[in-house]
Chimera marker file (.cmm) of the C-alpha trace (Angstrom):
<marker_set name="trace">
<marker id="1" x="-121.215" y="-221.367" z="-48.642" r="1" g="1" b="0" radius="0.5"/>
<marker id="2" x="-119.443" y="-221.921" z="-45.332" r="1" g="1" b="0" radius="0.5"/>
<marker id="3" x="-120.568" y="-219.616" z="-42.534" r="1" g="1" b="0" radius="0.5"/>
<marker id="4" x="-118.630" y="-221.159" z="-39.662" r="1" g="1" b="0" radius="0.5"/>
<marker id="5" x="-116.576" y="-224.109" z="-38.604" r="1" g="1" b="0" radius="0.5"/>
<marker id="6" x="-113.517" y="-225.580" z="-40.246" r="1" g="1" b="0" radius="0.5"/>
<marker id="7" x="-112.576" y="-224.383" z="-43.700" r="1" g="1" b="0" radius="0.5"/>
<marker id="8" x="-110.494" y="-226.392" z="-46.143" r="1" g="1" b="0" radius="0.5"/>
<marker id="9" x="-107.513" y="-224.232" z="-47.205" r="1" g="1" b="0" radius="0.5"/>
<marker id="10" x="-106.931" y="-226.329" z="-50.332" r="1" g="1" b="0" radius="0.5"/>
<marker id="11" x="-110.522" y="-225.931" z="-51.450" r="1" g="1" b="0" radius="0.5"/>
<marker id="12" x="-110.369" y="-222.185" z="-50.804" r="1" g="1" b="0" radius="0.5"/>
<marker id="13" x="-107.241" y="-221.918" z="-52.962" r="1" g="1" b="0" radius="0.5"/>
<marker id="14" x="-108.714" y="-224.007" z="-55.796" r="1" g="1" b="0" radius="0.5"/>
<marker id="15" x="-111.912" y="-221.956" z="-55.778" r="1" g="1" b="0" radius="0.5"/>
<marker id="16" x="-109.854" y="-218.771" z="-56.101" r="1" g="1" b="0" radius="0.5"/>
<marker id="17" x="-107.786" y="-220.262" z="-58.912" r="1" g="1" b="0" radius="0.5"/>
<marker id="18" x="-110.960" y="-221.076" z="-60.833" r="1" g="1" b="0" radius="0.5"/>
<marker id="19" x="-112.642" y="-217.729" z="-60.108" r="1" g="1" b="0" radius="0.5"/>
<marker id="20" x="-110.645" y="-215.197" z="-58.073" r="1" g="1" b="0" radius="0.5"/>
<marker id="21" x="-112.602" y="-214.133" z="-54.996" r="1" g="1" b="0" radius="0.5"/>
<marker id="22" x="-114.728" y="-217.263" z="-54.641" r="1" g="1" b="0" radius="0.5"/>
<marker id="23" x="-112.225" y="-218.763" z="-52.182" r="1" g="1" b="0" radius="0.5"/>
<marker id="24" x="-112.509" y="-215.646" z="-50.036" r="1" g="1" b="0" radius="0.5"/>
<marker id="25" x="-116.302" y="-215.868" z="-50.147" r="1" g="1" b="0" radius="0.5"/>
<marker id="26" x="-116.053" y="-219.550" z="-49.141" r="1" g="1" b="0" radius="0.5"/>
<marker id="27" x="-114.002" y="-218.386" z="-46.142" r="1" g="1" b="0" radius="0.5"/>
<marker id="28" x="-116.740" y="-215.927" z="-45.190" r="1" g="1" b="0" radius="0.5"/>
<marker id="29" x="-114.775" y="-212.851" z="-46.304" r="1" g="1" b="0" radius="0.5"/>
<marker id="30" x="-117.378" y="-211.364" z="-48.624" r="1" g="1" b="0" radius="0.5"/>
<marker id="31" x="-115.815" y="-207.924" z="-49.114" r="1" g="1" b="0" radius="0.5"/>
<marker id="32" x="-112.413" y="-209.463" z="-49.847" r="1" g="1" b="0" radius="0.5"/>
<marker id="33" x="-114.098" y="-211.768" z="-52.345" r="1" g="1" b="0" radius="0.5"/>
<marker id="34" x="-115.828" y="-208.896" z="-54.109" r="1" g="1" b="0" radius="0.5"/>
<marker id="35" x="-112.501" y="-207.044" z="-54.230" r="1" g="1" b="0" radius="0.5"/>
<marker id="36" x="-110.769" y="-209.942" z="-56.012" r="1" g="1" b="0" radius="0.5"/>
<marker id="37" x="-113.766" y="-210.475" z="-58.305" r="1" g="1" b="0" radius="0.5"/>
<marker id="38" x="-113.441" y="-206.870" z="-59.493" r="1" g="1" b="0" radius="0.5"/>
<marker id="39" x="-109.669" y="-206.281" z="-59.430" r="1" g="1" b="0" radius="0.5"/>
<marker id="40" x="-108.470" y="-209.482" z="-61.107" r="1" g="1" b="0" radius="0.5"/>
<marker id="41" x="-110.465" y="-209.151" z="-64.356" r="1" g="1" b="0" radius="0.5"/>
<marker id="42" x="-109.533" y="-205.472" z="-64.470" r="1" g="1" b="0" radius="0.5"/>
<marker id="43" x="-105.847" y="-206.328" z="-64.297" r="1" g="1" b="0" radius="0.5"/>
<marker id="44" x="-106.241" y="-209.134" z="-66.850" r="1" g="1" b="0" radius="0.5"/>
<marker id="45" x="-107.769" y="-206.705" z="-69.309" r="1" g="1" b="0" radius="0.5"/>
<marker id="46" x="-105.741" y="-203.632" z="-68.379" r="1" g="1" b="0" radius="0.5"/>
<marker id="47" x="-102.327" y="-205.323" z="-68.572" r="1" g="1" b="0" radius="0.5"/>
<marker id="48" x="-102.950" y="-207.734" z="-71.406" r="1" g="1" b="0" radius="0.5"/>
<marker id="49" x="-102.749" y="-210.688" z="-69.039" r="1" g="1" b="0" radius="0.5"/>
<marker id="50" x="-99.423" y="-210.058" z="-67.302" r="1" g="1" b="0" radius="0.5"/>
<marker id="51" x="-100.765" y="-208.688" z="-64.019" r="1" g="1" b="0" radius="0.5"/>
<marker id="52" x="-103.825" y="-210.920" z="-64.236" r="1" g="1" b="0" radius="0.5"/>
<marker id="53" x="-101.719" y="-214.015" z="-63.555" r="1" g="1" b="0" radius="0.5"/>
<marker id="54" x="-100.014" y="-212.363" z="-60.618" r="1" g="1" b="0" radius="0.5"/>
<marker id="55" x="-103.350" y="-211.266" z="-59.175" r="1" g="1" b="0" radius="0.5"/>
<marker id="56" x="-104.793" y="-214.757" z="-59.705" r="1" g="1" b="0" radius="0.5"/>
<marker id="57" x="-101.942" y="-216.347" z="-57.733" r="1" g="1" b="0" radius="0.5"/>
<marker id="58" x="-102.198" y="-213.774" z="-54.943" r="1" g="1" b="0" radius="0.5"/>
<marker id="59" x="-105.960" y="-214.349" z="-54.650" r="1" g="1" b="0" radius="0.5"/>
<marker id="60" x="-105.457" y="-218.114" z="-54.338" r="1" g="1" b="0" radius="0.5"/>
<marker id="61" x="-102.622" y="-217.731" z="-51.818" r="1" g="1" b="0" radius="0.5"/>
<marker id="62" x="-104.534" y="-215.287" z="-49.629" r="1" g="1" b="0" radius="0.5"/>
<marker id="63" x="-107.621" y="-217.555" z="-49.671" r="1" g="1" b="0" radius="0.5"/>
<marker id="64" x="-105.426" y="-220.477" z="-48.590" r="1" g="1" b="0" radius="0.5"/>
<marker id="65" x="-103.733" y="-218.507" z="-45.795" r="1" g="1" b="0" radius="0.5"/>
<marker id="66" x="-106.957" y="-216.947" z="-44.551" r="1" g="1" b="0" radius="0.5"/>
<marker id="67" x="-108.665" y="-220.366" z="-44.297" r="1" g="1" b="0" radius="0.5"/>
<marker id="68" x="-105.742" y="-221.678" z="-42.268" r="1" g="1" b="0" radius="0.5"/>
<marker id="69" x="-105.763" y="-218.604" z="-40.030" r="1" g="1" b="0" radius="0.5"/>
<marker id="70" x="-109.496" y="-218.967" z="-39.423" r="1" g="1" b="0" radius="0.5"/>
<marker id="71" x="-109.027" y="-222.648" z="-38.546" r="1" g="1" b="0" radius="0.5"/>
<marker id="72" x="-106.373" y="-221.704" z="-35.979" r="1" g="1" b="0" radius="0.5"/>
<marker id="73" x="-108.562" y="-218.923" z="-34.572" r="1" g="1" b="0" radius="0.5"/>
<marker id="74" x="-106.236" y="-216.148" z="-35.733" r="1" g="1" b="0" radius="0.5"/>
<marker id="75" x="-108.755" y="-214.381" z="-37.975" r="1" g="1" b="0" radius="0.5"/>
<link id1="1" id2="2" r="1" g="1" b="0" radius="0.2"/>
<link id1="2" id2="3" r="1" g="1" b="0" radius="0.2"/>
<link id1="3" id2="4" r="1" g="1" b="0" radius="0.2"/>
<link id1="4" id2="5" r="1" g="1" b="0" radius="0.2"/>
<link id1="5" id2="6" r="1" g="1" b="0" radius="0.2"/>
<link id1="6" id2="7" r="1" g="1" b="0" radius="0.2"/>
<link id1="7" id2="8" r="1" g="1" b="0" radius="0.2"/>
<link id1="8" id2="9" r="1" g="1" b="0" radius="0.2"/>
<link id1="9" id2="10" r="1" g="1" b="0" radius="0.2"/>
<link id1="10" id2="11" r="1" g="1" b="0" radius="0.2"/>
<link id1="11" id2="12" r="1" g="1" b="0" radius="0.2"/>
<link id1="12" id2="13" r="1" g="1" b="0" radius="0.2"/>
<link id1="13" id2="14" r="1" g="1" b="0" radius="0.2"/>
<link id1="14" id2="15" r="1" g="1" b="0" radius="0.2"/>
<link id1="15" id2="16" r="1" g="1" b="0" radius="0.2"/>
<link id1="16" id2="17" r="1" g="1" b="0" radius="0.2"/>
<link id1="17" id2="18" r="1" g="1" b="0" radius="0.2"/>
<link id1="18" id2="19" r="1" g="1" b="0" radius="0.2"/>
<link id1="19" id2="20" r="1" g="1" b="0" radius="0.2"/>
<link id1="20" id2="21" r="1" g="1" b="0" radius="0.2"/>
<link id1="21" id2="22" r="1" g="1" b="0" radius="0.2"/>
<link id1="22" id2="23" r="1" g="1" b="0" radius="0.2"/>
<link id1="23" id2="24" r="1" g="1" b="0" radius="0.2"/>
<link id1="24" id2="25" r="1" g="1" b="0" radius="0.2"/>
<link id1="25" id2="26" r="1" g="1" b="0" radius="0.2"/>
<link id1="26" id2="27" r="1" g="1" b="0" radius="0.2"/>
<link id1="27" id2="28" r="1" g="1" b="0" radius="0.2"/>
<link id1="28" id2="29" r="1" g="1" b="0" radius="0.2"/>
<link id1="29" id2="30" r="1" g="1" b="0" radius="0.2"/>
<link id1="30" id2="31" r="1" g="1" b="0" radius="0.2"/>
<link id1="31" id2="32" r="1" g="1" b="0" radius="0.2"/>
<link id1="32" id2="33" r="1" g="1" b="0" radius="0.2"/>
<link id1="33" id2="34" r="1" g="1" b="0" radius="0.2"/>
<link id1="34" id2="35" r="1" g="1" b="0" radius="0.2"/>
<link id1="35" id2="36" r="1" g="1" b="0" radius="0.2"/>
<link id1="36" id2="37" r="1" g="1" b="0" radius="0.2"/>
<link id1="37" id2="38" r="1" g="1" b="0" radius="0.2"/>
<link id1="38" id2="39" r="1" g="1" b="0" radius="0.2"/>
<link id1="39" id2="40" r="1" g="1" b="0" radius="0.2"/>
<link id1="40" id2="41" r="1" g="1" b="0" radius="0.2"/>
<link id1="41" id2="42" r="1" g="1" b="0" radius="0.2"/>
<link id1="42" id2="43" r="1" g="1" b="0" radius="0.2"/>
<link id1="43" id2="44" r="1" g="1" b="0" radius="0.2"/>
<link id1="44" id2="45" r="1" g="1" b="0" radius="0.2"/>
<link id1="45" id2="46" r="1" g="1" b="0" radius="0.2"/>
<link id1="46" id2="47" r="1" g="1" b="0" radius="0.2"/>
<link id1="47" id2="48" r="1" g="1" b="0" radius="0.2"/>
<link id1="48" id2="49" r="1" g="1" b="0" radius="0.2"/>
<link id1="49" id2="50" r="1" g="1" b="0" radius="0.2"/>
<link id1="50" id2="51" r="1" g="1" b="0" radius="0.2"/>
<link id1="51" id2="52" r="1" g="1" b="0" radius="0.2"/>
<link id1="52" id2="53" r="1" g="1" b="0" radius="0.2"/>
<link id1="53" id2="54" r="1" g="1" b="0" radius="0.2"/>
<link id1="54" id2="55" r="1" g="1" b="0" radius="0.2"/>
<link id1="55" id2="56" r="1" g="1" b="0" radius="0.2"/>
<link id1="56" id2="57" r="1" g="1" b="0" radius="0.2"/>
<link id1="57" id2="58" r="1" g="1" b="0" radius="0.2"/>
<link id1="58" id2="59" r="1" g="1" b="0" radius="0.2"/>
<link id1="59" id2="60" r="1" g="1" b="0" radius="0.2"/>
<link id1="60" id2="61" r="1" g="1" b="0" radius="0.2"/>
<link id1="61" id2="62" r="1" g="1" b="0" radius="0.2"/>
<link id1="62" id2="63" r="1" g="1" b="0" radius="0.2"/>
<link id1="63" id2="64" r="1" g="1" b="0" radius="0.2"/>
<link id1="64" id2="65" r="1" g="1" b="0" radius="0.2"/>
<link id1="65" id2="66" r="1" g="1" b="0" radius="0.2"/>
<link id1="66" id2="67" r="1" g="1" b="0" radius="0.2"/>
<link id1="67" id2="68" r="1" g="1" b="0" radius="0.2"/>
<link id1="68" id2="69" r="1" g="1" b="0" radius="0.2"/>
<link id1="69" id2="70" r="1" g="1" b="0" radius="0.2"/>
<link id1="70" id2="71" r="1" g="1" b="0" radius="0.2"/>
<link id1="71" id2="72" r="1" g="1" b="0" radius="0.2"/>
<link id1="72" id2="73" r="1" g="1" b="0" radius="0.2"/>
<link id1="73" id2="74" r="1" g="1" b="0" radius="0.2"/>
<link id1="74" id2="75" r="1" g="1" b="0" radius="0.2"/>
</marker_set>
């Protein structure tokens, strides 16, 4: 995906809404992406869906924030 340059925070968030962790991978944060790819389905299954939604939202939000931080040179 994107290895450098400007990242689109909206796209990162949408990717993580569709599949948690993909937005992080788009941002170049591969280990963070793998974390969300493993944790989110585990919480969906383990909590009957309740914590899965929360984890999904957090994954999208962190992908959005991280893309913005990388664009500003903070990450």
